[in-house]
ZAMARGU-4260 file (C-alpha; in steps of 0.2 Angstrom, whole numbers, plus 5000, padded with zeros to 4 digits):
<rodrens>
0) 4999/5000/5000 | 5004/5020/4996 | 5009/5028/5012 | 5005/5044/5016 | 5017/5054/5010
5) 5018/5045/4993 | 4998/5046/4993 | 4999/5064/4994 | 5013/5066/4980 | 5002/5055/4971
10) 4987/5065/4971 | 4993/5082/4970 | 5003/5075/4953 | 4987/5068/4948 | 4976/5088/4951
15) 4991/5098/4947 | 4982/5112/4931 | 4995/5110/4914 | 5001/5125/4916 | 5013/5134/4902
20) 5028/5142/4909 | 5038/5156/4900 | 5053/5153/4913 | 5065/5141/4903 | 5061/5153/4886
25) 5064/5166/4894 | 5081/5162/4899 | 5085/5154/4884 | 5082/5172/4880 | 5091/5180/4893
30) 5107/5171/4887 | 5108/5175/4869 | 5104/5191/4870 | 5121/5194/4880 | 5131/5179/4872
35) 5149/5183/4861 | 5141/5183/4843 | 5156/5172/4838 | 5157/5160/4851 | 5157/5141/4842
40) 5140/5134/4843 | 5143/5120/4853 | 5150/5133/4867 | 5134/5146/4864 | 5124/5131/4869
45) 5131/5123/4882 | 5133/5139/4892 | 5115/5144/4887 | 5110/5128/4898 | 5122/5132/4912
50) 5113/5147/4913 | 5098/5139/4912 | 5103/5125/4926 | 5110/5138/4937 | 5096/5152/4938
55) 5080/5140/4935 | 5068/5142/4952 | 5072/5128/4963 | 5057/5116/4965 | 5054/5105/4980
60) 5037/5098/4985 | 5032/5092/5002 | 5037/5076/5008 | 5046/5071/4992 | 5061/5059/4992
65) 5068/5063/4976 | 5068/5081/4970 | 5069/5089/4952 | 5058/5098/4940 | 5057/5102/4923
70) 5046/5118/4927 | 5044/5129/4939 | 5032/5118/4948 | 5024/5100/4941 | 5014/5102/4927
75) 5023/5115/4922 | 5029/5114/4905 | 5043/5125/4898 | 5045/5130/4880 | 5057/5127/4869
80) 5058/5145/4859 | 5075/5141/4848 | 5066/5127/4840 | 5049/5133/4839 | 5041/5149/4841
85) 5021/5150/4849 | 5013/5165/4844 | 4999/5177/4855 | 4985/5166/4843 | 4992/5150/4850
90) 4995/5152/4867 | 4977/5158/4866 | 4973/5140/4858 | 4984/5131/4871 | 4974/5144/4884
95) 4955/5138/4880 | 4956/5122/4868 | 4945/5107/4878 | 4955/5092/4878 | 4972/5096/4886
100) 4973/5114/4886 | 4988/5123/4898 | 4985/5138/4907 | 4993/5152/4900 | 4993/5170/4914
105) 4994/5186/4910 | 5013/5186/4915 | 5019/5173/4900 | 5008/5181/4889 | 5017/5197/4891
110) 5035/5188/4894 | 5028/5181/4874 | 5025/5198/4871 | 5036/5208/4874 | 5052/5198/4877
115) 5052/5180/4865 | 5043/5183/4850 | 5052/5200/4846 | 5067/5192/4850 | 5065/5174/4840
120) 5057/5178/4827 | 5066/5175/4810 | 5079/5166/4820 | 5069/5148/4823 | 5077/5131/4820
125) 5059/5127/4811 | 5059/5142/4801 | 5076/5137/4794 | 5071/5120/4789 | 5053/5126/4782
130) 5063/5140/4771 | 5076/5124/4767 | 5063/5112/4762 | 5057/5105/4742 | 5041/5115/4734
135) 5040/5093/4731 | 5041/5091/4750 | 5029/5106/4756 | 5017/5098/4743 | 5018/5079/4750
140) 5017/5089/4767 | 5003/5097/4766 | 4993/5083/4758 | 4996/5073/4770 | 5008/5060/4761
145) 5020/5062/4776 | 5023/5071/4794 | 5040/5079/4800 | 5045/5073/4817 | 5056/5089/4822
150) 5043/5102/4816 | 5043/5108/4833 | 5053/5093/4843 | 5072/5092/4844 | 5076/5076/4837
155) 5072/5059/4849 | 5071/5044/4855 | 5085/5037/4864 | 5088/5028/4880 | 5101/5028/4895
160) 5109/5013/4895 | 5123/5008/4909 | 5136/5019/4910 | 5121/5032/4914 | 5122/5021/4931
165) 5140/5016/4934 | 5149/5036/4932 | 5147/5051/4938 | 5148/5068/4930 | 5168/5070/4937
170) 5169/5053/4929 | 5164/5058/4912 | 5174/5075/4913 | 5189/5064/4914 | 5182/5056/4900
175) 5183/5072/4890 | 5199/5076/4897 | 5208/5059/4886 | 5198/5064/4872 | 5205/5081/4870
180) 5223/5073/4874 | 5221/5062/4859 | 5213/5074/4849 | 5226/5089/4851 | 5239/5077/4844
185) 5227/5077/4828 | 5226/5090/4812 | 5210/5101/4810 | 5202/5098/4827 | 5196/5115/4831
190) 5178/5109/4830 | 5180/5093/4838 | 5190/5103/4854 | 5173/5114/4855 | 5161/5099/4857
195) 5174/5093/4871 | 5172/5111/4880 | 5155/5112/4877 | 5152/5095/4887 | 5164/5097/4900
200) 5154/5117/4902 | 5138/5107/4904 | 5145/5092/4914 | 5149/5104/4925 | 5132/5112/4924
205) 5121/5098/4931 | 5132/5098/4947 | 5129/5114/4948 | 5113/5112/4947 | 5112/5099/4960
210) 5123/5109/4973 | 5108/5122/4971 | 5097/5108/4978 | 5106/5105/4991 | 5109/5124/4998
215) 5089/5123/4997 | 5089/5106/5005 | 5100/5112/5018 | 5088/5126/5022 | 5073/5118/5023
220) 5081/5105/5037 | 5087/5119/5047 | 5069/5126/5047 | 5062/5109/5048 | 5053/5106/5066
225) 5049/5088/5061 | 5064/5076/5068 | 5063/5063/5055 | 5058/5074/5044 | 5075/5086/5048
230) 5086/5069/5046 | 5078/5065/5028 | 5080/5082/5021 | 5098/5081/5027 | 5100/5066/5019
235) 5094/5071/5005 | 5105/5084/5005 | 5118/5075/5005 | 5114/5065/4990 | 5113/5080/4980
240) 5130/5084/4984 | 5137/5067/4982 | 5125/5065/4964 | 5129/5067/4950 | 5144/5073/4953
245) 5150/5056/4958 | 5143/5038/4954 | 5127/5033/4964 | 5133/5020/4980 | 5118/5016/4982
250) 5099/5013/4979 | 5093/5031/4986 | 5107/5041/4976 | 5104/5028/4959 | 5086/5036/4959
255) 5090/5053/4963 | 5107/5052/4952 | 5095/5046/4936 | 5082/5060/4940 | 5095/5076/4938
260) 5102/5068/4921 | 5084/5067/4914 | 5079/5085/4920 | 5097/5088/4912 | 5092/5082/4896
265) 5073/5088/4893 | 5078/5103/4898 | 5092/5106/4888 | 5081/5102/4873 | 5066/5092/4869
270) 5070/5074/4862 | 5053/5071/4857 | 5048/5066/4874 | 5055/5049/4874 | 5073/5049/4885
275) 5071/5036/4899 | 5081/5025/4910 | 5078/5009/4900 | 5081/4994/4909 | 5077/5000/4928
280) 5076/4984/4938 | 5095/4978/4928 | 5101/4997/4933 | 5095/4994/4950 | 5096/4978/4956
285) 5114/4980/4961 | 5110/4993/4971 | 5093/4987/4977 | 5103/4971/4981 | 5119/4980/4992
290) 5108/4987/5002 | 5097/4975/5006 | 5113/4966/5012 | 5120/4977/5023 | 5104/4981/5031
295) 5101/5003/5024 | 5086/4998/5016 | 5070/4987/5016 | 5058/4984/5003 | 5046/4993/5010
300) 5059/5009/5007 | 5064/5005/4990 | 5046/5002/4984 | 5042/5019/4993 | 5058/5027/4985
305) 5051/5018/4968 | 5035/5030/4969 | 5041/5044/4972 | 5050/5041/4957 | 5035/5037/4945
310) 5029/5056/4953 | 5043/5064/4945 | 5038/5057/4928 | 5020/5060/4931 | 5023/5079/4934
315) 5032/5082/4918 | 5015/5083/4903 | 5025/5084/4887 | 5026/5102/4880 | 5010/5110/4870
320) 5010/5106/4851 | 5003/5114/4838 | 4995/5110/4820 | 4999/5096/4813 | 5010/5092/4826
325) 4993/5089/4839 | 4987/5079/4827 | 5001/5067/4823 | 5003/5065/4839 | 4988/5069/4851
330) 4996/5066/4867 | 5003/5075/4882 | 5011/5060/4889 | 5030/5062/4888 | 5033/5045/4881
335) 5046/5038/4894 | 5045/5021/4893 | 5052/5009/4908 | 5059/4991/4899 | 5056/4977/4913
340) 5063/4958/4910 | 5071/4952/4895 | 5090/4944/4895 | 5105/4949/4902 | 5120/4952/4891
345) 5126/4935/4894 | 5107/4929/4885 | 5100/4922/4903 | 5085/4925/4911 | 5086/4943/4917
350) 5070/4944/4928 | 5074/4947/4947 | 5066/4953/4963 | 5065/4971/4960 | 5057/4967/4942
355) 5043/4959/4953 | 5042/4974/4963 | 5043/4988/4950 | 5026/4978/4943 | 5018/4979/4959
360) 5023/4999/4959 | 5016/5001/4942 | 4999/4993/4946 | 4999/5002/4966 | 5001/5020/4956
365) 4992/5020/4941 | 4998/5035/4934 | 5001/5038/4914 | 5021/5041/4916 | 5031/5033/4915
370) 5025/5022/4904 | 5030/5003/4907 | 5031/4988/4895 | 5041/4968/4899 | 5053/4961/4890
375) 5048/4943/4886 | 5059/4931/4882 | 5058/4912/4880 | 5073/4912/4894 | 5058/4921/4906
380) 5043/4911/4916 | 5029/4912/4914 | 5026/4916/4932 | 5032/4934/4926 | 5021/4937/4909
385) 5007/4932/4920 | 5010/4944/4933 | 5013/4958/4919 | 4992/4952/4912 | 4986/4955/4929
390) 4990/4973/4928 | 4983/4975/4910 | 4969/4965/4915 | 4963/4979/4926 | 4961/4991/4910
395) 4975/5002/4914 | 4984/4999/4896 | 5001/4997/4905 | 5012/4987/4905 | 5012/4983/4883
400) 5021/4967/4881 | 5037/4968/4866 | 5047/4952/4861 | 5065/4951/4867 | 5069/4938/4856
405) 5064/4949/4838 | 5073/4965/4848 | 5089/4955/4849 | 5087/4950/4832 | 5084/4967/4824
410) 5097/4975/4832 | 5110/4961/4827 | 5102/4963/4810 | 5105/4981/4808 | 5124/4979/4813
415) 5124/4980/4833 | 5134/4969/4844 | 5127/4956/4853 | 5131/4963/4870 | 5122/4981/4864
420) 5109/4968/4857 | 5105/4962/4872 | 5106/4978/4884 | 5093/4984/4870 | 5075/4988/4872
425) 5060/4999/4865 | 5056/5017/4868 | 5042/5031/4863 | 5030/5019/4858 | 5038/5003/4851
430) 5053/5008/4843 | 5068/4998/4843 | 5087/5003/4850 | 5102/5000/4857 | 5103/5008/4875
435) 5115/5020/4878 | 5126/5017/4861 | 5113/5021/4850 | 5104/5040/4842 | 5088/5032/4834
440) 5078/5047/4828 | 5061/5046/4823 | 5059/5055/4806 | 5040/5056/4805 | 5025/5047/4798
445) 5021/5040/4781 | 5003/5038/4776 | 5005/5024/4763 | 4984/5026/4760 | 4988/5044/4753
450) 4999/5035/4740 | 4986/5025/4735 | 4971/5037/4733 | 4987/5049/4722 | 4990/5033/4709
455) 4972/5030/4709 | 4971/5047/4703 | 4984/5047/4692 | 4997/5060/4701 | 4982/5071/4707
460) 4978/5074/4725 | 4958/5074/4724 | 4957/5085/4739 | 4966/5097/4733 | 4966/5095/4713
465) 4985/5096/4714 | 4995/5085/4704 | 5009/5080/4718 | 5013/5064/4713 | 5019/5056/4695
470) 5008/5050/4679 | 5007/5034/4682 | 4994/5032/4671 | 4973/5032/4672 | 4969/5018/4681
475) 4953/5013/4671 | 4966/5011/4658 | 4974/4995/4668 | 4974/4979/4662 | 4979/4968/4679
480) 4981/4972/4696 | 4998/4969/4692 | 5000/4985/4681 | 4989/4995/4696 | 5001/4990/4711
485) 5018/4994/4697 | 5009/5011/4698 | 5008/5013/4717 | 5025/5005/4720 | 5030/5021/4708
490) 5022/5033/4716 | 5028/5024/4733 | 5045/5029/4728 | 5042/5045/4721 | 5037/5049/4739
495) 5049/5041/4747 | 5063/5049/4738 | 5055/5067/4744 | 5055/5062/4762 | 5071/5056/4765
500) 5078/5071/4752 | 5070/5080/4766 | 5077/5072/4780 | 5093/5074/4775 | 5091/5092/4775
505) 5084/5092/4791 | 5097/5081/4799 | 5110/5093/4794 | 5102/5109/4799 | 5101/5101/4816
510) 5118/5094/4817 | 5125/5111/4812 | 5114/5124/4822 | 5107/5114/4838 | 5123/5102/4846
515) 5116/5094/4861 | 5133/5093/4872 | 5123/5087/4887 | 5115/5073/4879 | 5130/5068/4871
520) 5137/5067/4887 | 5129/5052/4891 | 5126/5040/4875 | 5142/5032/4869 | 5154/5036/4861
525) 5151/5056/4857 | 5164/5058/4868 | 5177/5048/4861 | 5173/5054/4844 | 5172/5072/4850
530) 5156/5072/4841 | 5139/5078/4845 | 5126/5066/4847 | 5114/5077/4833 | 5128/5074/4821
535) 5135/5057/4821 | 5145/5058/4838 | 5134/5039/4844 | 5141/5024/4841 | 5124/5018/4830
540) 5115/5031/4821 | 5097/5027/4814 | 5085/5037/4807 | 5066/5028/4805 | 5054/5034/4795
545) 5035/5027/4802 | 5024/5017/4790 | 5004/5020/4793 | 4989/5010/4789 | 4994/4991/4785
550) 4977/4987/4787 | 4970/5000/4778 | 4979/4997/4762 | 4981/4979/4763 | 4958/4980/4763
555) 4960/4993/4749 | 4971/4982/4737 | 4961/4967/4742 | 4945/4975/4738 | 4951/4980/4720
560) 4962/4963/4715 | 4943/4954/4721 | 4931/4965/4714 | 4940/4973/4697 | 4951/4962/4692
565) 4947/4946/4697 | 4928/4945/4698 | 4926/4958/4687 | 4909/4962/4697 | 4913/4982/4700
570) 4923/4993/4684 | 4937/5002/4688 | 4927/5018/4681 | 4912/5012/4695 | 4922/5011/4708
575) 4932/5028/4703 | 4915/5037/4703 | 4908/5030/4720 | 4923/5037/4729 | 4923/5052/4722
580) 4905/5054/4728 | 4910/5047/4745 | 4897/5031/4742 | 4882/5043/4740 | 4869/5031/4731
585) 4883/5016/4730 | 4875/5008/4746 | 4874/4990/4738 | 4893/4993/4731 | 4899/4997/4747
590) 4892/4984/4753 | 4899/4971/4745 | 4917/4980/4747 | 4915/4979/4766 | 4906/4963/4769
595) 4909/4954/4753 | 4929/4955/4755 | 4943/4944/4761 | 4950/4956/4777 | 4969/4958/4785
600) 4967/4950/4802 | 4957/4935/4797 | 4975/4925/4792 | 4965/4925/4775 | 4978/4923/4763
605) 4970/4931/4749 | 4969/4946/4758 | 4987/4944/4770 | 4996/4943/4753 | 4995/4962/4749
610) 5002/4967/4769 | 5015/4956/4765 | 5018/4966/4745 | 5015/4982/4752 | 5028/4980/4769
615) 5042/4973/4757 | 5041/4989/4745 | 5039/5000/4759 | 5055/4993/4766 | 5065/4991/4749
620) 5061/5009/4749 | 5068/5014/4764 | 5078/5002/4772 | 5098/5005/4772 | 5098/5023/4764
625) 5113/5034/4768 | 5107/5045/4784 | 5117/5064/4785 | 5124/5058/4802 | 5134/5042/4794
630) 5121/5032/4798 | 5104/5023/4787 | 5086/5024/4785 | 5074/5009/4790 | 5056/5009/4794
635) 5045/5005/4808 | 5025/5005/4806 | 5018/5013/4821 | 5004/5030/4821 | 5003/5035/4837
640) 4987/5048/4832 | 4993/5050/4816 | 4978/5038/4808 | 4965/5047/4816 | 4975/5064/4806
645) 4979/5055/4788 | 4963/5047/4788 | 4956/5067/4788 | 4967/5069/4771 | 4958/5054/4762
650) 4942/5054/4752 | 4932/5038/4752 | 4944/5020/4747 | 4940/5002/4741 | 4940/4995/4759
655) 4922/5004/4760 | 4928/5017/4772 | 4920/5034/4768 | 4930/5051/4768 | 4940/5056/4782
660) 4937/5044/4795 | 4953/5035/4804 | 4965/5023/4796 | 4968/5007/4804 | 4982/5010/4817
665) 4998/5003/4819 | 4997/4983/4810 | 4982/4980/4817 | 4968/4978/4805 | 4952/4988/4800
670) 4941/4993/4815 | 4930/4981/4814 | 4938/4971/4802 | 4944/4955/4812 | 4928/4942/4812
675) 4942/4927/4817 | 4946/4931/4837 | 4964/4934/4840 | 4971/4920/4835 | 4967/4924/4816
680) 4975/4942/4819 | 4991/4936/4826 | 4993/4924/4813 | 4991/4937/4801 | 5003/4950/4810
685) 5016/4934/4809 | 5017/4934/4790 | 5026/4952/4788 | 5045/4952/4791 | 5046/4961/4811
690) 5064/4956/4812 | 5068/4969/4794 | 5061/4984/4805 | 5063/4993/4820 | 5046/4991/4826
695) 5028/4985/4825 | 5013/4991/4836 | 4999/4979/4840 | 4982/4984/4847 | 4968/4971/4856
700) 4953/4976/4865 | 4947/4964/4876 | 4931/4962/4886 | 4934/4964/4907 | 4923/4946/4908
705) 4936/4939/4896 | 4947/4939/4915 | 4936/4932/4926 | 4945/4917/4927 | 4965/4912/4930
710) 4963/4902/4915 | 4960/4915/4905 | 4977/4924/4911 | 4984/4908/4907 | 4975/4907/4891
715) 4982/4927/4886 | 5001/4921/4893 | 4999/4907/4875 | 4994/4919/4865 | 5008/4931/4868
720) 5020/4918/4871 | 5013/4909/4853 | 5014/4927/4844 | 5030/4931/4849 | 5038/4913/4844
725) 5031/4917/4826 | 5046/4935/4828 | 5031/4945/4831 | 5037/4960/4839 | 5025/4971/4851
730) 5006/4966/4858 | 4997/4978/4869 | 4981/4977/4877 | 4965/4986/4879 | 4954/4979/4894
735) 4938/4991/4892 | 4917/4987/4886 | 4914/4997/4870 | 4899/5000/4880 | 4908/5010/4893
740) 4918/5021/4881 | 4900/5025/4874 | 4894/5029/4891 | 4910/5040/4894 | 4909/5049/4881
745) 4890/5054/4886 | 4895/5056/4902 | 4913/5061/4904 | 4913/5069/4922 | 4910/5050/4927
750) 4924/5045/4920 | 4937/5057/4924 | 4951/5043/4928 | 4945/5031/4914 | 4962/5027/4905
755) 4963/5016/4890 | 4978/5011/4876 | 4978/5020/4860 | 4993/5015/4852 | 5010/5013/4857
760) 5003/5025/4876 | 4989/5026/4886 | 4979/5040/4889 | 4963/5046/4898 | 4950/5044/4888
765) 4942/5060/4893 | 4957/5069/4886 | 4958/5060/4868 | 4948/5070/4854 | 4932/5062/4846
770) 4939/5054/4831 | 4951/5045/4842 | 4938/5039/4857 | 4926/5035/4840 | 4942/5024/4834
775) 4948/5018/4849 | 4927/5012/4850 | 4926/5002/4835 | 4942/4990/4836 | 4932/4974/4839
780) 4931/4967/4856 | 4936/4949/4860 | 4929/4941/4873 | 4937/4922/4872 | 4952/4915/4863
</rodrens>
């Protein structure tokens, strides 16, 4: 059970109102105004970070055991005007919008009006990026062919590895000194020296930040009248004097050490909201074992510290998004994904005593952040998987389930070492990475279905009437399905080329203009290479393009093949006219497309082969192409909420979907199209080669009644194991009835704490857009296996 302290901290976090804080924006503006314009960019960025960390408000909440906030108070979100500048109109929208608003007070408005906007207008990275991209890119982007992840955010995802828990900042400064000594012997090293000097500045800055907290804790201890709390405050002061300057020596220090680093990363920039400690049970277990053995920590104390740690994550909503970015990722959870289980470096079972304790914490705390997942290997016991399933049945949407053995294969196929692969996992929603050694960027979503719509209109976007694609031929003249698919593949390659050419521009602009010396400290081998994380300094560098709507494109192609080219029951001219009229007057034809056509998700080879075709075409168009950072492009299959946005950019389609409705999400079937139960879904989904990806996302919805017996839990464990034996990457569960969700739409005041699994994350149902709520309601609800 939660202690009274944790109950109060949790309550404070849940009740805190999202606010927009101008603090960081004012501090970075203040520094830039006075900075020497001749400073090398890495030094400029490091000094700006130093100015922020040494001047931002110290926030110590009553009773807490882990200190440090992103903003001046819980749920106070900073902004990053050097990347993307909010207008005064944006602030009004953010303040007043009905879903996930951020309160903007008059003081913040005045700061923007008089200081932030006047200085940063014309200087932001977003303006530089958009001015540098081609007209073809802009047209495709505006039409919803793809999105750009770095429009309002810094490059991400990345996850800390074991080094973060084994080295302090002084150790890293020693590593910097060694690199400086080595590279000064080499010619043309000025840029590398600047980068290393920047890393030294930020390492010292985070030590200074921790010491500011230590000073504040000391003053609180002097004033504290409760002797027990006074002892706690003095202990916390000593911890902040030690970490992150030095490597942590015990369980409490390890948590506080990481938290200072976490705050540093997300204050420097905002790396797509996903920096996290990764395999927390593995990193913390040595500290836990040692402290339990020497009697300085009890299990109950460890649980309370972990619960306090969970509250810190939940205090941090993602900074506000606007425009397309808000539509493609319509959530304000911060995408910190805790990895549990999996395998050790030697390939053996990594589940330990602390793994189960953390699972207990996840269930007890029931917070959106941090999100959690379990890595499931054939080496792990069923008891571990079943424990996680028991949490899923509560309807919390956590944890999600990942296939460790597939993740290791994915990373090995990408050229990672075996040790780095086994130390890896997933971050954000489902994205695979080598933790602590890889800079892997999500570069935006790609709309596989919009490409088909453009193909069916001979290169024209029917929503705008503009020719944005190739003239691949009038579809009425195609003699076979193969001709149609060849045209689709040509359009696909054309738009992938545009997307990747744009990505190269974006990556270059980030590398040259916005280094991240603090994040670079943490990821191998940026110090050794004396190269920034954003410029290819990491051991491994990957850029992902996320394919969206696999179920929809599969059903679209299946319908065309069957009814137009094989059965001849519908002419191409007729189907195109029905689409252009949004099926008005074509009810019988639409019925045939929906109910008399094989669908993805039912283990039907007729339909499923089209998923494999599109998947392979997408893979061939992207995989292995070089990035600006010296890495390669790869694919993954996830939508966040972009399947709703992309659907709003597409008219009616041949699967019977009407105009502007959401597409299928992840690799899941079209909502309601799977009629052969969960086993049919996993058998279909296993036909694509998950090992070729950096992650695939599969959602399943179960009725709460399914979990009425212990036997049902065992069946779900078997379903997960079966899918993973087929090399499936990921599966997650919504345990809620459609009737409950419909009632929540009508009476939101009764369901304020209703949490659902959206895509690779959970969110409050009330905070979702109506379109997204409806999409979740329409997902097939399974009552048996």
